[in-house]
N, C-alpha and C positions, 0 to 999 in steps of 0.2 A: 496504608496500602496504596500502591500506585494505581491510578485509574487506568482501565484498559481501553484500547481502541483498535480497530482493524488497521492493518499495516504496521503495527507496533512490533519492534524487534525484541526478541527474548533470547537471552544467553543462559544456557543451562549450566548447572553445577556439575562437578565430576560425578557425584552420586546420581544426578539426574540422567547423565549420559549412560551410566552403567545400567540403570533401569530401562532406558530406551533400548539398549542393545539386547536386553533380555527378552524383548518382544519376538513375535513369530515372523520376522522378516525373511524373505526368500529372494534368491537371484540378484538382479540388479538393485532391488530395493535394499537388500542386506548390504551389498557393497557400498552403496551410496551412504547409508546410515553409518556404516563403519568409518567411512571417510570423514563424515561430519563430526562424529564423536572423537576421532583421533585428533582432528585439528580444532575442535571446539568451535565450530562455525555456527552462525546464528540461525534461529528459526523466526517465524513471523506469526503474530496473533491473527487468527482468522475469525470468521463469523462463528459464534459459539452455538453448537447444535443443542437441541432439547435433550438428547440422550446422553449428554456429558455427565460423567460421574461427579458427585459433589466434591468440591475442593480441587477439581482438575481443570485444566485449560486445554482447548483445542489449538494446536500450533501447526503451522504448515512448513514443509520443506519443499521448496521449488527446485527440483534437481536440474542441473545444467545439461548441455548437449551431450556430455559424456555418458549420461544415464537417460538419454532419450527424452529429456525435459519432462519427466514424469512427476506430477505433484504427489507428495506424500502427506498424510495427515497423522499427527501424533496426539495422543492424550497423555498429559503429564500432570502430576501434582503441582499445584502452584508453588509449593515450597521447594520444588526442584529448579525453579528459575532463580539464577544468581542475581540477575539484574535485567532491567528493561532499557531499551535504547530506541533510536529512530533510524530510518533509512537516511542515506546521505543527502545533503542539500544539492540543489541543481548545479550550483557553481562547481561543486567538487567533481561531478561526473561529466562536466562539459568536455574535458579533453578526450573522453571515450567516443564522442559523437563524430560522425563522418563529416569531413570537409567543412563547408560553410555553416553547418548546423552548430558548430562550436561557438562561433561568434553570436549566432542567434540565441543560443541558450544563455550566454552571459548577458546579452541585452534583455532577455525576458526576465532573468533573475533580478536585474537592476530595476526594471519597470515594475515588477511585482513588489519589490522592496519599497519603492516610492509610495505604494499604496498600503504599506504596512503588512504585506503578505509574504511569507516565505514558502518556497516550493521544495518538496523532497521527492527524489526519484525512487520509485519502487519498480516492480517489473524487472525485465531483463537487465536494464542498465544499472539499476540499484543493486541487484544481486551480484552482478559482475564486479561492481566497485567494492562490495563488502567481502567477497570471497576470493577474488582473483581468478575465478574459473570462467570458462567460456560460456556465456549466455546469449549474447547478441548475435544477430545474423542480418543479412541484407533484408531490409524491410521491417526490422524491429521497431515497434512503437516506443516513444518516450512517454512513460507513464509517470505522472506527477500527482501528489496530493498536497493540498493547500488548506491550512487553517484560516477560516474567515470568521469575523466577529458578527456578521449579520448580512442582510440583503444588500446594503450599499457596498460593502466590501466585496461581496461575491460578484456583484455586477462589475465593479472596478477590475477585479481579477480577470473576469471573462473578457473584458475589453483588451486587456494585455495579452491574454492567450489567443484571442482572435487575430492578433497582428502577426502571429507565427507564420513564416513563409518558407520554412525549410522543407526539403523533400522528406525529412523524417516526420512521420505522423505524430501529432501531439494528442495524448489521451490523459485521462485521470479524473480526479474527484476534488470537489470542494467539501471541506469538513466544517460543519457548523457546531454551535454549542451542543453539549451532550453527545458529541461524536456522531451526530447525524450527518450522513454523507450523500452527495448526489454527483453524478457524472457531470463535468462542466459543460459538455456539449448539450446534454439534456436540459440543464439549467438554462442555458442560452436559448434553446428552442422554446422552452416553456415560458420564459420571461417575454419572449417576442411573440407569443401567442401562436406558435407554429405547431404546438401539441397541447392536448388537453390535460394529460396526466404526467406526473413526475414521480419517478421511482426513487424512493428514499431507502437508504441502506443504514442499518445499525448493527451493533455488535451481536444482537440477539434476534435479528430478523430483518425483513424487508416489507415495505408497504408502498402504496401509490396514493398520492394526493392530487386533488384537482384545483384547490384554491390556496391562496397565500395564508389565509387564516388557518386552514388545516395544516399547512406546512409549519407555521409558527407553533401550533400545538404539539407537533411532532418534536420539535427542537426543545420545547419546554418540558415535555414528558420523558425525553430520552435520558 
């Protein structure tokens, strides 16, 4: 069984989409879901709520501008997922970025790679690359998630991210062992002593830690 993590892409089977379409969707939501089903577009693994039915997954559909950017939440049987995938790598979406940000994205991807870290673009740029639909607008952030092996690699990744100088704002998360994730800007501030607490995100909840020992226990227990 494939381990799950937030921001993971899920592709439904034909039967899965038939079951989704049988739901009580109305108005724009119905039109959007029908578009997704017809073209077999991807969904994303979200935080899994406590009320989720056994054997089901919570999957998100981030609708584009055409449907007012409305987020939709779906509950589907895990057996309806044909396969899992990931958001595109930063280098792939670089051509979508405006002006000088393209070169900055390529340079960032190369700098992270030298530290053994790969970056994947989720958010508006990631969805646009996967679906071909209009998601981005003036002022859209570039959201990245990066797997890191531990504290040293996280600090190295943040040093690369901190060199970003484009007008496009850079946001996103560092993902540690056990799929424990933290916002990279919050990690930077916490490591520099500019904040006392660090918000830790996991597939089944969130918590706040104050010390590195507490953070290490979170990654070990996740």
